[in-house]
N, C-alpha and C positions, 0 to 999 in steps of 0.2 A: 235541413240547414244546420242543425246542431252537429250532426255527424260530419258534415263537410268542414265545419270550423275546427272540430277536434282533429281531423286528419291533417288539415293545414297546419295546425299548431304543432302536432307531432312531427311533421316533416320539417318545419322550421327549427324545432329543437334538435332534431337529428343533424341537420345541416350545420347549426351552430356548434354542436359537439364535434363534428368532423373538422370544421374549420379551426376550432380551438386546439384540437389535438395536432392538426397539421402545422399550425403556426407556432406552437409552443413545444414541439417534440424536441427531445434531447438525445444525442447519440453517444453511446458508450461502447468502446472497444475493449474486449477481454482477450488476454493471452495467457495460456497456461505455460509455466516453465518448470517441467518436472526434473529439476536439477538437484542432486543429492550429494554431489562430490565436494561440497564445501565443508563437510563434516563427516563423521564416521558412521552414523546411524542410518541404515537404509529404511525406507518407508516414506520419507518426506516427499519423494517423487510421485507418490500416489495421490497426493492431496488435490491437485487440479481436477482430476477426473472424479474423485470422491465428492468434491463440492458440486460438480455438475450433476452427479447422480442424486445428490440431495437437493435437486431443484434450484440451483443457484439462479438461473435465469428467471424462473417463476417468482422466486423470493424478491429479486430486485425489481421486476416489473410490477409486482403487486404493491411495492412500496411507492412507486411513482408511475402512473399510467402513461405518462408522456415519454418514458424512457424507451428508446429504441436501441437494442443490443446487437452488436455484431461480435460473434465469438470466432476468433481467428485460430482456434484449435490450440495445439501444443507446439511450442517452439522446437525447431530442429536446428542442429548445428553440426559442424565437422571440424575436427582438429587438424591443422596443417603443420607442415614441417617447421615453419618459422617459430611457431609457438612451442613446439617440442624442443627446439634448439634453445629458446629462451629458458625453458624449464631446466634443461640439462646444464646450461652454463651458469645461470644466475639464480634460479629459484627452485633448485632441486630439493631444498629443505621444506618447501611448501607442498602440501598434498594436492595433487591434481591441478596444478597451476594452468597447464595447457588447456584442459577441459574448461576450467573456470573462464579463461580469457575467450575461448572460442564461443562459449555459451553467451557471454556478455557482449561480445562483438555482434553476434546475431541479434541479441535483444536490443541493443542500441539502435540498430536499423529498424527493427520491428516497432519500437515505440514511436519513432519518427513517422513511420507509415501510418500507425493508428491515429496519431494526432493530426495528420493531414486529412483524415477521413471522419474523425469523431471529435466531439467537444471534450471528452474525458476518456481516460483509459484505466484499466485495472489489470495489474500483473499478479498472478497467483503462483506462488512457489509451492514446492521447492524450498530450499533453505535460503538464508538471508544473504548468501553470496550474490544472488541475483539483484540485490539492491544496487550494486554498482551499475549494471547495464540499464536497469529501469530508470534510475535517476539521471545517469549520464545521457541516455537517449532523450530524456525529457529536457535536459539542459541544452542539448544541441538544437532542439526545436524552439525552446522557450528560455533564452538566456537569463531573463529576469525572473529567477525562481527562488523560492524559499523551501526549505526542507524541514519537516517535523518527523523525527525518528522516534517512534514509540516502541520501547524495547526494554527488557531487563538488562541488556548488555549494550556497551557503547559501540562495538564493532569497528573500532578505529585503530586496531593494532597495525603495526608495520610488519613486513616480512622479517625484519631483524629483531622484533620485540615479542612476537607470538611464541608462546611456550608449546602450544599444541600443534602448530603448523596448519590448523584448520582455517581455511580462507573465508569461511562465513563470519569470522571475527575480524575481518579486515576491510570490508567494502567501502566504508566511509573514507578511509585513508586514500582511496583512489580518486575521490571527488574533490578534495580541498586543494587549492593552489599551494598552500603552505607545506603540503606533504607530497606533492608530485615528484619532487626531486628524489625521494626515497624509493621511487619505482622507475628510475631513469631507464632501465633496460627493457621496461615494458612498452616504451614508446607511446604512453597514454595520450600525449598531446596530438599525435597523429590520428588517434582513434576518436578522441572526444576532447577537442581543444577548449570548450567552454567549461569552466570550473565553478564550483559553488563557493560564494564568499563565506568566510567563517562566521560572520555576524548574521547570516541567514540560515544557520543550522540551529535547531533547538531539539534537545532530547527530553523525553518524558518517560518516567517509569523506571529509570536505572536503579539497580540494586546489586549488581555483580560486576564491578569495574576492576579490570586488571591494573596493577601499579603503573605500568607505562601508559596505559590509556588515561589514567587520572592525571599523570604528568602532562600529556598532550592537551587534554581538555583545559587544564589550568594555565598552561603556558600560553595558549592562544586565546584564552578568555571565551571559550565556547560555552554557550548557555546550556546548562543541563539541570533538570529538575528530577532529582532522585526521589525514591519513595519516602525518605525521611522528610524532605521538603513538602511533599504532597501531604503526608500525615500532619505536618505542622500547620500548614496554611490552608489546606483543602484544595480540591480540584477546581472550584470556580476561580480562585486566585491564580492558580497555575495556568489556567486557560487565559485569564486576563494578561498575565505577564508574557505568555507565549505570543499572543496576538500583538501585544505592544512591541515585542522584539522584531516581528516580521515587517518587512517593507510593505506598506499597504497597497503599493502599485504592483507588487509581484503576484504571479500565480503561485500555488502551493502544491507541493508533492508530500503525501503522507505515506510513510513506510511503516507498516504495522506488523511487528513480530508478535505472534500469538502468545509468546512467553512473557509479554508485558503484563498479561493478565495473571492473576494468582493461579497457582496450580490446582486449586479447588474447582475452578471454572474452565481451565485449559490444561488438563493433565497430560494429554497425548502430544507432547512436544519434546524435542531432544535435549534441551538444557533448561528444564523447568526450575524456577527459583521461587521459594516460598515468599509470602509477604508482598505480592504484587497488587496491581489494580483489581478492584472488583469489576464485574461485568458492567454494572451501572456506571462506574467511573469511566471505563473505557468508552462506553456509549456516549456519555456526556462530553468527552473530549472530541470524539469524531463529529458529534452533532454541532459543537461550537465551530469546528473547522469548516464543516459543510455550510454552515449558515453565513460564512464570509462570502460565499459564492465565488471563491477563488481557487478551490481545489480542482486541479486539472488531472492529477495522476495519483494512483494509490497502489501500494503493494500489500498483499497479505501473505505471510510466509510462516514456515516452520510447524505447520500442522503435520503430525506424523501418525498415521493410522496403524502402524505396526507396534506402537508403544502403548501399553496399558490394556485394560479390559475393553470389551465391547461398549460398556457403559462409559468408560473414559473417552473413547473415540467419539461416541455420540455427543457427549457433553462438549468436547472441544470443537467439533464441527458446528454444533448449534451456536456456540459462542462466536465462532468466526462468521457465521451467517448473520448473526445479530449485529456485529460490527459493520459488516458490509451493507446490510440493508439500511442501517442508520446513516451511513455515509451517503448512500445514493437515493435517499428520498423518504424513508420511513420516519414518521414523526410520532412520538409517544403522545403528543397532545392532539393527535387526530389529523386526518387528511386535509390538505389545502386545495385539492383539485377535485372537481365533482362532475366532470363532463360525462362520466360513465353512469351517472345516476339520473333518475327521473326527478328533477328538481321541482316539477309541478305537483309533487305529491302533497304539498301544503296548500295547493290552490294557486290562483293567479296572484301575482304581486299586487299589493295595494298601492 
């Protein structure tokens, strides 16, 4: 009799765990975008596969047992003659414009597909030029969207203001209605008609802002919390001000450039800048955004395994994985879901 009761209890517990997992499962789509032509340093295109080799899926699923991941592989794109003509006639001073647009056109479609099949998506770069396609695709699916851009750089240069011609410093300018006219020959409205409202963009971590970028940010009143502000008031206050600025009815897209972190914890990146966020500060920011339960999309970009020593690469990859697992379920305060545990270990409930 005792054995029969125990078997029945075990079967009931297994059924409850299965039902709990089935009814509360959460779907995440992942796309790798090995694009390196937004800047001049090769190696960043290796990051999507490197993160996978370092057990990205296992890291994320160990953070939240309910997470069901679909990996869509790496994005493919082809450059057509129309884009090459735009490059020759209007944007010849920008490096690899045609490749940039071809990649982001493909990404816009890919993001929409992932959101039709998943509750959330993760885009892994690649350089930050892919931020245009990732956010633009998100906007086409979810017009009521807020964007938190976590980065050492504002990435809001125009083709007419960029000194380097590197388009990874321009993606945000493609997204804002106020700047669309500066890209009139790109026909962006045909590609991605939904724009981001300027009051739904917040920057965190800036510390290397070009003069024209500063002019644009201040002219349009775009909120940005540079490192001097973070040092002055602290991360908790920055998080509070960021969340206050975002429309509470909107979904959120988080675009995280690894160079937002200090180069001590993320040395293998193309434009590292001293004096950035600590890893703990970066984790705190993504935890706060995660806890809104409104984050629908995220990018992680600019990890470059060809820069620095083997130890530098390991440190940078580990930092990136810590940021991702904190966004997608890991809690430093301990797990919240226990369906994979034998909760009868303490005996029957009183």
